[in-house]
All heavy atoms as an XYZ file, in Angstrom:
815
protein
N     -41.991     45.658   -149.138
C     -41.580     44.393   -148.546
C     -40.618     44.674   -147.395
O     -39.805     45.577   -147.446
C     -40.911     43.514   -149.605
C     -40.372     42.218   -149.044
S     -39.475     41.220   -150.242
C     -40.715     40.019   -150.600
N     -40.698     43.873   -146.360
C     -39.804     43.993   -145.210
C     -38.372     43.716   -145.627
O     -38.113     42.954   -146.561
C     -40.230     42.973   -144.148
O     -39.237     42.824   -143.162
N     -37.436     44.344   -144.938
C     -36.027     44.085   -145.199
C     -35.691     42.604   -145.011
O     -34.760     42.090   -145.610
C     -35.131     44.989   -144.330
C     -35.248     44.628   -142.870
C     -33.687     44.928   -144.767
N     -36.473     41.896   -144.203
C     -36.226     40.473   -143.974
C     -36.685     39.586   -145.119
O     -36.429     38.393   -145.104
C     -36.894     40.015   -142.677
C     -36.255     40.505   -141.393
C     -37.036     40.015   -140.192
C     -34.808     40.085   -141.301
N     -37.350     40.123   -146.107
C     -37.773     39.281   -147.218
C     -38.768     38.250   -146.746
O     -39.761     38.578   -146.139
N     -38.481     36.971   -146.999
C     -39.393     35.915   -146.548
C     -38.610     34.837   -145.820
O     -37.423     34.630   -146.074
C     -40.174     35.329   -147.717
C     -39.360     34.459   -148.636
C     -40.259     33.793   -149.661
C     -39.548     32.589   -150.233
N     -40.399     31.675   -150.905
N     -39.300     34.174   -144.917
C     -38.682     33.070   -144.194
C     -38.355     31.976   -145.188
O     -39.232     31.482   -145.894
C     -39.620     32.536   -143.107
C     -39.075     31.387   -142.270
C     -37.883     31.854   -141.438
C     -40.151     30.862   -141.354
N     -37.083     31.632   -145.300
C     -36.665     30.606   -146.245
C     -36.549     29.239   -145.617
O     -36.859     28.228   -146.229
N     -36.097     29.209   -144.359
C     -35.941     27.934   -143.681
C     -35.669     28.153   -142.212
O     -35.444     29.276   -141.776
C     -34.812     27.100   -144.319
C     -33.460     27.767   -144.232
O     -32.907     27.946   -143.152
N     -32.901     28.150   -145.373
N     -35.689     27.063   -141.462
C     -35.237     27.070   -140.079
C     -33.948     26.265   -140.073
O     -33.932     25.092   -140.442
C     -36.285     26.465   -139.128
C     -35.731     26.386   -137.713
C     -37.568     27.282   -139.165
N     -32.859     26.925   -139.695
C     -31.530     26.325   -139.718
C     -31.246     25.651   -138.378
O     -31.380     26.278   -137.324
C     -30.495     27.416   -139.984
C     -29.054     26.973   -140.124
C     -28.883     26.118   -141.369
C     -28.155     28.196   -140.200
N     -30.877     24.390   -138.434
C     -30.596     23.626   -137.218
C     -29.185     23.057   -137.315
O     -28.899     22.241   -138.199
C     -31.612     22.476   -137.038
C     -33.039     23.043   -136.984
C     -31.290     21.656   -135.789
C     -34.119     21.982   -136.987
N     -28.283     23.469   -136.419
C     -26.936     22.899   -136.427
C     -26.975     21.465   -135.890
O     -27.646     21.190   -134.895
C     -26.144     23.819   -135.499
C     -27.154     24.456   -134.612
C     -28.448     24.492   -135.381
N     -26.286     20.559   -136.583
C     -26.268     19.151   -136.166
C     -24.832     18.630   -136.187
O     -23.999     19.098   -136.956
C     -27.175     18.278   -137.064
C     -28.630     18.743   -136.979
C     -26.718     18.262   -138.502
N     -24.571     17.645   -135.341
C     -23.233     17.045   -135.279
C     -23.029     16.012   -136.375
O     -21.925     15.856   -136.891
C     -23.012     16.404   -133.904
N     -24.080     15.290   -136.735
C     -23.991     14.211   -137.708
C     -25.190     14.315   -138.645
O     -26.328     14.101   -138.220
C     -23.986     12.866   -136.968
C     -23.856     11.686   -137.898
O     -24.757     11.481   -138.748
O     -22.878     10.937   -137.764
N     -24.947     14.621   -139.898
C     -26.031     14.853   -140.857
C     -26.875     13.598   -141.087
O     -28.109     13.673   -141.097
C     -25.452     15.376   -142.171
C     -26.366     16.219   -143.029
C     -26.927     17.410   -142.304
C     -25.632     16.665   -144.276
N     -26.243     12.448   -141.259
C     -27.006     11.208   -141.480
C     -27.930     10.907   -140.302
O     -29.098     10.567   -140.486
C     -26.065     10.019   -141.713
C     -25.371     10.069   -143.060
O     -25.994     10.554   -144.028
O     -24.208      9.646   -143.140
N     -27.402     11.049   -139.094
C     -28.197     10.794   -137.897
C     -29.371     11.783   -137.801
O     -30.489     11.393   -137.474
C     -27.312     10.913   -136.656
C     -28.011     10.619   -135.362
C     -27.087     10.810   -134.174
O     -26.336     11.784   -134.113
N     -27.126      9.872   -133.240
N     -29.126     13.044   -138.122
C     -30.183     14.058   -138.046
C     -31.266     13.818   -139.093
O     -32.458     13.950   -138.809
C     -29.586     15.446   -138.206
N     -30.864     13.440   -140.300
C     -31.847     13.145   -141.357
C     -32.737     11.982   -140.919
O     -33.957     12.030   -141.067
C     -31.142     12.848   -142.696
C     -30.529     14.136   -143.261
C     -32.111     12.221   -143.692
C     -29.593     13.916   -144.442
N     -32.128     10.947   -140.366
C     -32.908      9.800   -139.887
C     -33.821     10.212   -138.735
O     -34.979      9.786   -138.673
C     -31.965      8.678   -139.454
N     -33.330     11.044   -137.841
C     -34.118     11.472   -136.693
C     -35.351     12.268   -137.124
O     -36.463     11.984   -136.689
C     -33.273     12.323   -135.741
C     -34.064     12.907   -134.612
C     -34.377     12.142   -133.503
C     -34.528     14.209   -134.663
C     -35.130     12.664   -132.463
C     -35.280     14.748   -133.634
C     -35.583     13.967   -132.525
N     -35.166     13.265   -137.970
C     -36.293     14.111   -138.379
C     -37.253     13.373   -139.305
O     -38.444     13.665   -139.305
C     -35.801     15.416   -139.002
C     -35.306     16.370   -137.942
C     -33.957     16.499   -137.671
C     -36.196     17.121   -137.182
C     -33.495     17.346   -136.680
C     -35.750     17.972   -136.187
C     -34.398     18.091   -135.937
O     -33.962     18.926   -134.953
N     -36.765     12.437   -140.097
C     -37.628     11.599   -140.917
C     -38.420     12.336   -141.988
O     -39.445     11.836   -142.440
N     -37.962     13.500   -142.406
C     -38.638     14.274   -143.446
C     -37.976     14.016   -144.792
O     -36.785     13.698   -144.848
C     -38.561     15.774   -143.110
C     -39.244     16.198   -141.818
C     -38.855     17.629   -141.458
C     -40.751     16.059   -141.957
N     -38.721     14.166   -145.884
C     -38.128     13.962   -147.208
C     -36.971     14.941   -147.467
O     -37.083     16.131   -147.165
C     -39.284     14.231   -148.174
C     -40.524     14.074   -147.366
C     -40.161     14.479   -145.967
N     -35.887     14.424   -148.025
C     -34.725     15.250   -148.353
C     -34.968     15.917   -149.700
O     -35.196     15.238   -150.705
C     -33.436     14.395   -148.391
C     -32.242     15.241   -148.813
C     -33.181     13.747   -147.035
N     -34.911     17.258   -149.712
C     -35.079     18.026   -150.948
C     -33.741     18.258   -151.637
O     -33.669     18.323   -152.856
C     -35.717     19.393   -150.647
C     -37.116     19.292   -150.112
C     -37.747     20.577   -149.613
C     -37.250     21.867   -150.146
N     -38.006     23.046   -149.681
N     -32.691     18.411   -150.834
C     -31.355     18.725   -151.352
C     -30.341     18.322   -150.306
O     -30.582     18.454   -149.118
C     -31.251     20.242   -151.619
C     -29.859     20.709   -151.936
C     -29.334     20.541   -153.207
C     -29.071     21.318   -150.970
C     -28.045     20.975   -153.503
C     -27.785     21.748   -151.252
C     -27.280     21.580   -152.527
N     -29.204     17.840   -150.784
C     -28.123     17.493   -149.858
C     -26.794     17.835   -150.484
O     -26.570     17.599   -151.667
C     -28.170     16.000   -149.524
C     -27.070     15.625   -148.524
C     -27.255     14.290   -147.904
N     -26.184     14.040   -146.938
C     -26.153     13.023   -146.143
N     -27.129     12.131   -146.183
N     -25.165     12.853   -145.304
N     -25.904     18.390   -149.674
C     -24.547     18.713   -150.090
C     -23.594     17.943   -149.174
O     -23.138     18.473   -148.155
C     -24.296     20.223   -150.006
C     -22.906     20.626   -150.484
O     -22.139     19.745   -150.918
O     -22.577     21.820   -150.410
N     -23.359     16.689   -149.505
C     -22.444     15.847   -148.730
C     -22.791     15.819   -147.253
O     -23.940     15.624   -146.876
N     -21.770     16.046   -146.418
C     -21.961     16.097   -144.966
C     -22.106     17.528   -144.471
O     -22.123     17.773   -143.266
C     -20.778     15.430   -144.251
C     -20.768     13.925   -144.439
O     -21.862     13.345   -144.618
O     -19.680     13.330   -144.417
N     -22.201     18.484   -145.415
C     -22.270     19.903   -145.071
C     -23.675     20.366   -144.716
O     -23.875     21.097   -143.754
C     -21.768     20.759   -146.234
C     -20.351     20.482   -146.653
C     -19.980     21.272   -147.884
N     -19.974     22.705   -147.645
C     -18.943     23.390   -147.163
N     -17.827     22.764   -146.888
N     -19.027     24.678   -146.974
N     -24.658     19.954   -145.535
C     -25.978     20.575   -145.458
C     -27.036     19.662   -146.071
O     -26.768     18.970   -147.047
C     -25.929     21.899   -146.244
C     -27.223     22.649   -146.284
C     -27.581     23.502   -145.261
C     -28.086     22.508   -147.359
C     -28.777     24.198   -145.305
C     -29.283     23.198   -147.419
C     -29.624     24.053   -146.377
N     -28.234     19.710   -145.508
C     -29.380     19.022   -146.110
C     -30.624     19.871   -145.897
O     -30.838     20.421   -144.809
C     -29.578     17.644   -145.495
N     -31.418     19.999   -146.932
C     -32.695     20.702   -146.866
C     -33.795     19.647   -146.849
O     -33.876     18.818   -147.751
C     -32.860     21.626   -148.069
N     -34.624     19.672   -145.802
C     -35.693     18.705   -145.650
C     -37.035     19.394   -145.878
O     -37.218     20.566   -145.515
C     -35.681     18.094   -144.245
C     -34.355     17.506   -143.758
C     -34.536     16.901   -142.369
C     -33.810     16.481   -144.729
N     -37.970     18.671   -146.456
C     -39.299     19.212   -146.720
C     -40.124     19.151   -145.443
O     -40.610     18.101   -145.052
C     -39.966     18.404   -147.834
C     -41.300     18.976   -148.257
O     -41.810     19.909   -147.595
O     -41.836     18.495   -149.264
N     -40.290     20.316   -144.812
C     -41.062     20.398   -143.581
C     -42.516     20.770   -143.810
O     -43.194     21.179   -142.878
N     -42.987     20.687   -145.040
C     -44.367     21.052   -145.355
C     -44.435     22.503   -145.791
O     -44.262     22.808   -146.951
N     -44.631     23.409   -144.856
C     -44.713     24.825   -145.186
C     -43.396     25.555   -145.122
O     -43.279     26.680   -145.595
N     -42.394     24.944   -144.549
C     -41.079     25.583   -144.418
C     -40.003     24.509   -144.523
O     -40.227     23.354   -144.155
C     -40.959     26.363   -143.082
C     -40.939     25.433   -141.892
C     -39.751     27.274   -143.066
N     -38.851     24.893   -145.030
C     -37.732     23.962   -145.147
C     -37.010     23.844   -143.813
O     -36.738     24.846   -143.149
C     -36.751     24.453   -146.229
O     -37.425     24.471   -147.487
C     -35.523     23.549   -146.323
N     -36.703     22.627   -143.424
C     -35.868     22.362   -142.257
C     -34.458     22.182   -142.805
O     -34.195     21.249   -143.563
C     -36.335     21.107   -141.490
C     -35.379     20.782   -140.354
C     -37.759     21.293   -140.983
N     -33.580     23.106   -142.465
C     -32.218     23.106   -142.997
C     -31.255     22.583   -141.935
O     -31.096     23.198   -140.887
C     -31.823     24.524   -143.419
N     -30.659     21.442   -142.218
C     -29.707     20.842   -141.282
C     -28.297     21.230   -141.709
O     -27.903     20.978   -142.850
C     -29.858     19.324   -141.283
C     -31.250     18.779   -140.973
C     -31.262     17.259   -141.087
C     -31.718     19.235   -139.596
N     -27.557     21.837   -140.798
C     -26.198     22.285   -141.093
C     -25.212     21.418   -140.332
O     -25.192     21.419   -139.099
C     -26.020     23.753   -140.697
N     -24.406     20.662   -141.083
C     -23.351     19.871   -140.469
C     -22.257     20.786   -139.948
O     -22.281     22.001   -140.173
N     -21.266     20.234   -139.261
C     -20.214     21.052   -138.654
C     -19.542     22.051   -139.604
O     -19.243     23.171   -139.205
C     -19.225     20.019   -138.123
C     -20.080     18.822   -137.835
C     -21.116     18.816   -138.934
N     -19.327     21.701   -140.858
C     -18.645     22.608   -141.790
C     -19.510     23.792   -142.207
O     -18.994     24.786   -142.699
C     -18.214     21.839   -143.040
N     -20.819     23.706   -142.012
C     -21.738     24.764   -142.443
C     -22.426     25.480   -141.301
O     -23.327     26.277   -141.520
C     -22.810     24.186   -143.371
C     -22.351     23.996   -144.775
C     -21.943     25.309   -145.444
O     -22.737     26.249   -145.505
O     -20.795     25.375   -145.895
N     -22.032     25.220   -140.074
C     -22.720     25.837   -138.944
C     -22.328     27.297   -138.814
O     -21.160     27.618   -138.614
C     -22.427     25.066   -137.662
C     -23.094     23.715   -137.680
C     -22.798     22.877   -136.476
O     -22.217     23.323   -135.507
N     -23.209     21.620   -136.529
N     -23.321     28.161   -138.936
C     -23.098     29.600   -138.805
C     -23.700     30.135   -137.517
O     -23.430     31.266   -137.132
C     -23.655     30.379   -140.021
C     -22.904     29.987   -141.289
C     -25.136     30.166   -140.187
N     -24.520     29.338   -136.851
C     -25.131     29.733   -135.583
C     -25.034     28.556   -134.621
O     -24.983     27.408   -135.036
C     -26.590     30.128   -135.802
N     -25.006     28.863   -133.326
C     -24.876     27.830   -132.303
C     -26.201     27.184   -131.920
O     -26.225     26.213   -131.181
C     -24.250     28.417   -131.037
C     -22.828     28.872   -131.254
O     -22.164     28.358   -132.178
O     -22.374     29.754   -130.509
N     -27.285     27.742   -132.399
C     -28.609     27.285   -132.021
C     -29.522     27.308   -133.244
O     -29.167     27.914   -134.256
C     -29.180     28.179   -130.897
O     -30.429     27.657   -130.455
C     -29.344     29.617   -131.349
N     -30.661     26.669   -133.142
C     -31.631     26.729   -134.243
C     -31.997     28.192   -134.487
O     -32.133     28.970   -133.543
C     -32.871     25.919   -133.900
N     -32.128     28.558   -135.753
C     -32.372     29.958   -136.089
C     -33.192     30.062   -137.366
O     -32.956     29.316   -138.311
C     -31.041     30.689   -136.281
N     -34.141     31.005   -137.411
C     -34.836     31.241   -138.674
C     -33.866     31.854   -139.673
O     -32.968     32.614   -139.298
C     -35.956     32.225   -138.300
C     -35.468     32.895   -137.068
C     -34.597     31.904   -136.359
N     -34.027     31.511   -140.935
C     -33.193     32.057   -142.007
C     -34.091     32.766   -142.998
O     -35.057     32.178   -143.490
C     -32.427     30.942   -142.721
O     -31.523     30.314   -141.838
N     -33.754     34.018   -143.291
C     -34.565     34.835   -144.179
C     -33.846     35.052   -145.504
O     -32.690     35.479   -145.522
C     -34.864     36.189   -143.540
C     -35.681     36.068   -142.287
C     -35.075     36.009   -141.038
C     -37.069     35.999   -142.350
C     -35.823     35.899   -139.885
C     -37.827     35.882   -141.197
C     -37.203     35.835   -139.973
O     -37.952     35.714   -138.830
N     -34.548     34.784   -146.578
C     -34.015     35.008   -147.922
C     -34.238     36.477   -148.279
O     -35.368     36.964   -148.242
C     -34.726     34.101   -148.925
C     -34.180     34.193   -150.327
C     -34.912     33.212   -151.229
C     -34.361     33.250   -152.631
N     -35.087     32.296   -153.502
N     -33.158     37.176   -148.606
C     -33.220     38.596   -148.946
C     -32.571     38.811   -150.302
O     -31.840     37.958   -150.807
C     -32.529     39.470   -147.871
C     -33.219     39.313   -146.514
C     -31.052     39.127   -147.736
N     -32.825     39.970   -150.898
C     -32.225     40.288   -152.196
C     -30.756     40.677   -152.067
O     -29.946     40.353   -152.925
C     -32.987     41.427   -152.877
C     -34.385     41.013   -153.297
O     -34.577     39.823   -153.643
O     -35.281     41.858   -153.267
N     -30.413     41.412   -150.998
C     -29.064     41.949   -150.827
C     -28.685     41.822   -149.356
O     -29.174     42.590   -148.510
C     -29.046     43.413   -151.278
C     -27.681     44.057   -151.213
O     -26.864     43.684   -150.353
O     -27.443     44.963   -152.034
N     -27.834     40.865   -149.033
C     -27.476     40.584   -147.644
C     -26.801     41.794   -146.996
O     -27.150     42.184   -145.879
C     -26.582     39.327   -147.534
C     -26.071     39.135   -146.122
C     -27.357     38.090   -147.991
N     -25.827     42.402   -147.671
C     -25.098     43.531   -147.077
C     -26.045     44.689   -146.755
O     -25.957     45.294   -145.683
C     -23.983     43.990   -148.008
N     -26.952     44.989   -147.657
C     -27.907     46.086   -147.422
C     -28.826     45.753   -146.252
O     -29.090     46.586   -145.383
C     -28.732     46.356   -148.671
C     -29.719     47.502   -148.493
C     -30.479     47.742   -149.771
N     -31.001     46.478   -150.264
C     -32.274     46.207   -150.475
N     -33.178     47.125   -150.311
N     -32.661     45.028   -150.911
N     -29.330     44.513   -146.200
C     -30.214     44.108   -145.105
C     -29.484     44.176   -143.766
O     -30.054     44.620   -142.767
C     -30.751     42.702   -145.359
N     -28.211     43.775   -143.747
C     -27.419     43.848   -142.516
C     -27.313     45.300   -142.064
O     -27.499     45.618   -140.881
C     -26.024     43.210   -142.707
C     -25.092     43.562   -141.553
C     -26.153     41.694   -142.843
N     -26.994     46.207   -142.981
C     -26.879     47.628   -142.630
C     -28.189     48.171   -142.055
O     -28.197     48.847   -141.024
C     -26.475     48.458   -143.853
C     -25.029     48.308   -144.253
C     -24.607     49.348   -145.287
N     -25.431     49.350   -146.492
C     -25.228     48.574   -147.556
N     -24.231     47.705   -147.561
N     -26.025     48.646   -148.606
N     -29.301     47.851   -142.719
C     -30.598     48.360   -142.266
C     -30.972     47.806   -140.896
O     -31.462     48.534   -140.028
C     -31.677     48.030   -143.288
C     -31.553     48.828   -144.571
C     -32.655     48.520   -145.573
O     -33.767     48.113   -145.161
O     -32.394     48.693   -146.778
N     -30.746     46.521   -140.684
C     -31.107     45.917   -139.409
C     -30.167     46.349   -138.292
O     -30.597     46.517   -137.145
C     -31.162     44.399   -139.545
C     -32.324     43.921   -140.420
C     -32.138     42.469   -140.803
C     -33.658     44.142   -139.723
N     -28.900     46.562   -138.590
C     -27.966     47.076   -137.581
C     -28.375     48.491   -137.163
O     -28.292     48.850   -135.981
C     -26.535     47.059   -138.120
N     -28.841     49.280   -138.116
C     -29.302     50.635   -137.808
C     -30.542     50.616   -136.915
O     -30.802     51.575   -136.191
C     -29.592     51.404   -139.102
N     -31.280     49.531   -136.940
C     -32.482     49.382   -136.105
C     -32.173     48.749   -134.754
O     -33.075     48.418   -133.992
C     -33.515     48.506   -136.806
C     -34.072     49.087   -138.073
C     -35.115     48.144   -138.614
N     -35.460     48.476   -139.981
C     -36.299     47.776   -140.705
N     -36.877     46.692   -140.207
N     -36.577     48.142   -141.935
N     -30.907     48.502   -134.469
C     -30.542     47.928   -133.178
C     -30.123     46.477   -133.223
O     -29.862     45.876   -132.185
N     -30.019     45.886   -134.429
C     -29.545     44.508   -134.538
C     -28.038     44.440   -134.326
O     -27.324     45.397   -134.613
N     -27.572     43.337   -133.827
C     -26.134     43.105   -133.606
C     -25.627     42.131   -134.660
O     -26.200     41.048   -134.828
C     -25.901     42.520   -132.218
C     -24.470     42.119   -131.949
C     -24.319     41.289   -130.691
O     -25.275     41.192   -129.892
O     -23.238     40.701   -130.513
N     -24.566     42.490   -135.342
C     -23.978     41.608   -136.348
C     -23.104     40.585   -135.621
O     -22.132     40.936   -134.965
C     -23.155     42.407   -137.378
C     -22.521     41.460   -138.393
C     -24.027     43.443   -138.069
N     -23.478     39.330   -135.731
C     -22.719     38.233   -135.127
C     -21.649     37.751   -136.108
O     -20.511     37.526   -135.735
C     -23.661     37.075   -134.724
C     -22.876     35.891   -134.180
C     -24.702     37.557   -133.721
N     -22.049     37.594   -137.369
C     -21.128     37.237   -138.454
C     -21.478     38.123   -139.643
O     -22.610     38.120   -140.115
C     -21.266     35.770   -138.853
C     -20.728     34.818   -137.778
C     -20.891     33.387   -138.167
N     -20.021     33.026   -139.284
C     -19.646     31.789   -139.550
N     -20.065     30.804   -138.796
N     -18.880     31.532   -140.577
N     -20.514     38.880   -140.099
C     -20.717     39.780   -141.239
C     -20.988     38.963   -142.498
O     -20.707     37.762   -142.542
C     -19.478     40.651   -141.424
N     -21.517     39.609   -143.537
C     -21.780     38.867   -144.778
C     -20.543     38.127   -145.272
O     -19.432     38.668   -145.262
C     -22.182     39.975   -145.758
C     -22.788     41.025   -144.895
C     -21.934     41.002   -143.636
N     -20.760     36.874   -145.641
C     -19.685     36.026   -146.150
C     -20.258     35.126   -147.231
O     -21.440     34.812   -147.224
C     -19.067     35.192   -145.023
C     -20.059     34.265   -144.350
C     -19.538     33.625   -143.076
O     -18.615     34.164   -142.446
O     -20.071     32.572   -142.708
N     -19.410     34.725   -148.138
C     -19.851     33.844   -149.219
C     -19.646     32.399   -148.813
O     -18.546     31.997   -148.438
C     -19.070     34.151   -150.495
C     -19.661     33.490   -151.712
C     -19.027     33.986   -152.998
O     -19.102     35.199   -153.261
O     -18.456     33.137   -153.715
N     -20.736     31.620   -148.864
C     -20.664     30.188   -148.619
C     -20.652     29.471   -149.953
O     -20.561     30.102   -151.006
N     -20.781     28.164   -149.944
C     -20.727     27.418   -151.201
C     -21.931     27.668   -152.111
O     -21.825     27.509   -153.323
C     -20.666     25.961   -150.757
C     -21.106     25.938   -149.351
C     -20.858     27.296   -148.780
N     -23.065     28.086   -151.531
C     -24.273     28.244   -152.335
C     -24.935     29.608   -152.189
O     -25.862     29.916   -152.919
C     -25.303     27.162   -151.972
C     -24.760     25.783   -152.087
N     -24.542     25.164   -153.302
C     -24.347     24.899   -151.140
C     -24.039     23.959   -153.091
N     -23.901     23.772   -151.795
N     -24.490     30.400   -151.200
C     -25.150     31.662   -150.936
C     -24.231     32.626   -150.206
O     -23.211     32.231   -149.665
C     -26.416     31.452   -150.099
C     -26.175     31.149   -148.628
C     -25.776     29.731   -148.305
O     -26.239     28.809   -148.995
O     -24.979     29.528   -147.380
N     -24.630     33.887   -150.192
C     -24.031     34.870   -149.297
C     -24.895     34.855   -148.052
O     -26.117     34.774   -148.133
C     -24.049     36.274   -149.927
O     -23.295     36.227   -151.142
C     -23.440     37.303   -148.994
N     -24.275     34.918   -146.876
C     -25.042     34.819   -145.643
C     -24.433     35.700   -144.563
O     -23.261     36.067   -144.619
C     -25.099     33.376   -145.175
C     -23.713     32.815   -144.936
C     -23.721     31.325   -144.783
N     -22.340     30.844   -144.689
C     -21.954     29.684   -145.091
N     -22.816     28.837   -145.604
N     -20.705     29.304   -144.982
N     -25.245     36.018   -143.580
C     -24.812     36.782   -142.412
C     -25.656     36.322   -141.234
O     -26.767     35.811   -141.413
C     -24.994     38.275   -142.644
N     -25.126     36.499   -140.036
C     -25.844     36.125   -138.821
C     -25.980     37.376   -137.963
O     -25.005     38.100   -137.760
C     -25.097     35.017   -138.044
C     -25.866     34.627   -136.790
C     -24.848     33.801   -138.932
N     -27.190     37.613   -137.485
C     -27.458     38.766   -136.629
C     -28.184     38.325   -135.372
O     -28.683     37.200   -135.298
C     -28.323     39.797   -137.365
C     -27.610     40.568   -138.460
C     -27.692     39.838   -139.778
C     -28.185     41.948   -138.582
N     -28.242     39.237   -134.417
C     -29.003     39.028   -133.193
C     -29.975     40.207   -133.083
O     -29.562     41.361   -133.244
C     -28.053     38.993   -132.000
C     -28.644     38.519   -130.709
C     -27.608     38.458   -129.570
N     -26.333     37.874   -129.906
C     -26.043     36.564   -129.936
N     -26.978     35.688   -129.676
N     -24.833     36.147   -130.230
N     -31.242     39.924   -132.830
C     -32.213     41.010   -132.697
C     -32.047     41.676   -131.326
O     -31.280     41.190   -130.486
C     -33.639     40.514   -132.967
C     -34.234     39.643   -131.876
O     -33.704     39.572   -130.743
O     -35.263     39.002   -132.158
N     -32.730     42.796   -131.068
C     -32.559     43.496   -129.792
C     -32.918     42.668   -128.556
O     -32.500     42.991   -127.454
C     -33.478     44.718   -129.931
C     -33.505     44.984   -131.396
C     -33.509     43.608   -132.024
N     -33.674     41.576   -128.742
C     -34.011     40.702   -127.619
C     -33.024     39.559   -127.451
O     -33.183     38.717   -126.571
C     -35.419     40.123   -127.810
O     -36.376     41.169   -127.780
N     -32.006     39.496   -128.314
C     -30.982     38.466   -128.204
C     -31.179     37.242   -129.067
O     -30.395     36.299   -128.998
N     -32.231     37.228   -129.893
C     -32.495     36.070   -130.758
C     -31.629     36.100   -132.013
O     -31.524     37.137   -132.671
C     -33.968     36.060   -131.164
C     -34.872     35.975   -129.967
O     -34.844     35.012   -129.237
N     -35.659     37.021   -129.762
N     -31.037     34.973   -132.341
C     -30.169     34.856   -133.505
C     -31.009     34.523   -134.743
O     -31.956     33.744   -134.659
C     -29.103     33.761   -133.273
C     -28.288     33.502   -134.528
C     -28.189     34.151   -132.123
N     -30.648     35.121   -135.883
C     -31.273     34.778   -137.148
C     -30.246     34.935   -138.270
O     -29.214     35.578   -138.086
C     -32.534     35.616   -137.422
C     -32.293     37.079   -137.529
C     -32.125     37.687   -138.766
C     -32.240     37.874   -136.402
C     -31.907     39.049   -138.871
C     -32.019     39.243   -136.489
C     -31.853     39.833   -137.731
N     -30.532     34.303   -139.395
C     -29.619     34.290   -140.534
C     -30.288     35.003   -141.705
O     -31.493     34.855   -141.925
C     -29.277     32.825   -140.931
C     -28.381     32.788   -142.165
C     -28.647     32.086   -139.757
N     -29.496     35.751   -142.449
C     -29.918     36.341   -143.719
C     -29.131     35.649   -144.806
O     -27.943     35.370   -144.632
C     -29.604     37.835   -143.758
C     -30.211     38.699   -142.670
C     -29.682     40.127   -142.800
C     -31.725     38.679   -142.746
N     -29.782     35.352   -145.942
C     -29.041     34.726   -147.036
C     -29.612     35.153   -148.379
O     -30.770     35.544   -148.492
C     -29.029     33.192   -146.916
C     -30.348     32.533   -147.231
C     -30.602     32.020   -148.504
C     -31.349     32.421   -146.280
C     -31.803     31.408   -148.801
C     -32.551     31.817   -146.577
C     -32.773     31.318   -147.844
O     -33.978     30.715   -148.138
N     -28.757     35.086   -149.385
C     -29.152     35.330   -150.770
C     -28.387     34.337   -151.635
O     -27.161     34.210   -151.495
C     -28.831     36.753   -151.207
N     -29.075     33.605   -152.495
C     -28.382     32.639   -153.374
C     -27.338     33.336   -154.239
O     -27.494     34.503   -154.611
C     -29.509     32.074   -154.243
C     -30.766     32.332   -153.462
C     -30.517     33.615   -152.721
N     -26.259     32.607   -154.550
C     -25.213     33.155   -155.421
C     -25.703     33.170   -156.851
O     -26.528     32.426   -157.263
C     -23.943     32.315   -155.329
C     -23.226     32.384   -153.986
C     -22.026     31.448   -154.004
C     -22.777     33.801   -153.677
């Protein structure tokens, strides 16, 4: 299996969670107050991150991995840039990286 595991969601930073949920109009699978909402996008989850949960400045794919720290080490060795080192959030451990072309992506593992 790839160090990236599987695509878990597409993370979209939003200023107002209620407004974003209404805008996207997708069924809500999970919501954590004004912090985060997971919407059912059909084949992939659309993850809306309110201001308190924003880990990236732009929309970014999020990959579910078994071990965030190990994946960060392996991807950094391949030329990835660590934007945010592994940190524990309310529901997962996460890290933000940039690939060699400058694209931002998130790694996460549930707590």
